[in-house]
N, C-alpha and C positions, 0 to 999 in steps of 0.2 A: 734900838731894839732888840733883846736876846734872840739868838736863834738855837735850836731846838730841835735835835731829829730825833722821831717816833718814827716806828713801825706800822704797818696798820696791815691785816689780813686782804688778800687778793681782792678779795668779791667787794671790800668796802673801797677799796680805791677805783675798782671797776664802777662802781655804784656814784661816786663824784666825779668821777671820768665825766661820765653822764651829766651830771648836773652841771658842769663846766661847759659840756658841748652843747647841751640845752640854753645857755645862755643864762640860767640862775644866778649863777656865780661868774665872775668874769677870769680866775683865778682857784687852784686848789689852797693856793696859800688863803685867799681869802676865806673861801671854806673853812679850812683850818680855825683862822683866827678867828671869823664870827663863831664856830661853833662852840671854840672853847670859851669865848666870851660870855657865850648865851647860855649854856649851862654852870658857869660862875655863876652869873645873875637867878639864878633858879636856885641856888644853892646859896649863897647870901647876898641877902637884902640888903645890904651896903655898898655890894660891889658897883664901881661903874665904867662902862665897858669905854674901852681907848681906843678900840679899833676902827679905822676911818668908814663911815658911810653905816656905820652898825644901827642905827636907828632905821637909816634908808632900806635896807638890806631886811631889817626886821618887817618892815609894813611890808615891803615888797611879797614877802615871805606869808602873810598874815600868820601870823604865829599868836595862838592866845595863849600871854604868856600866864596869865592866871591858874589857867586850866593845866597846864602844863606844871607849874610849882605845887599843886596840889595833889599830881599824880606821883611826881617825883620824890615828895616829903610825906610822910605819913604823921601821926598824931604824934610822935616820941622823937621827928627829927628824921627818921628812916625812910625805908620806903614801903610800900603798900605792902608790897611780899613779907616784909619782914611783920608787918601789924596783921598779916594772914595768918602767918606761922603763930603769933601768940594767941590769935584767935581760936585756931583749931587745937591748940596746946590746951588752953584754960577747957574749952569743950572736951577736949579728949580727957584729961584728967579725972573732970566729972561725968565721965560715961553718956557724957549727953551728944553721943554720936549722928543721929537727925539733926541738929541742931548745923554740924561742923559738915554734915554735907549738903545740908539748903544754904549753908554760907558759901562753899567751894561752889555747888551751881549756880549761883547767884553772880559770881563775882569770876567765875571764868570760864573758860571753852576748854570742853574735855581734852582737847587735843593741845592745848598751852602746858607748857614744860613745868609752868610754876603750879599748875592743876595737879598734874601727874604726881609733882614731887608732896603738894599737901594732902593727896590721895595717900599718898605711901607713909606719912606721918602720921595721920588718923587711923591708918589701918596699923601702927605700932600699939598705938594707945588699945585699940581692939584686942590686937594679940598677948597685952601684957598679962600676967599670969595675977596680977591684981586689980584688974581693970572692973568697974562696975557700971551696969548698965543703972539708966534712970528711968 
């Protein structure tokens, strides 16, 4: 088994420590191994986890893999956010600002970072000299 050193932000390590203390994971190593394998299964349907007790941990966490897979990957294999950027761009180029606003409002909380970015993107289309309302 290969060994790799990775640095994480302090708050991430604190949250992982808390999960270990609560008994959700036996050790930080188990958490890191499980997490890496889990993400690989989300992005590569052919990936077969090799981590000891992977299936047992997965069942204990009651993770809905299909729901996460659908959230992690969009229609083009990218993220939902990338799909949202494409949607806002299409509406913005066509001057269909109300449809873009509806899309943002129905998919994002107003305080989400992605929401703010999408609103800024939409604003750039509104402010463009050749923008045309429909």
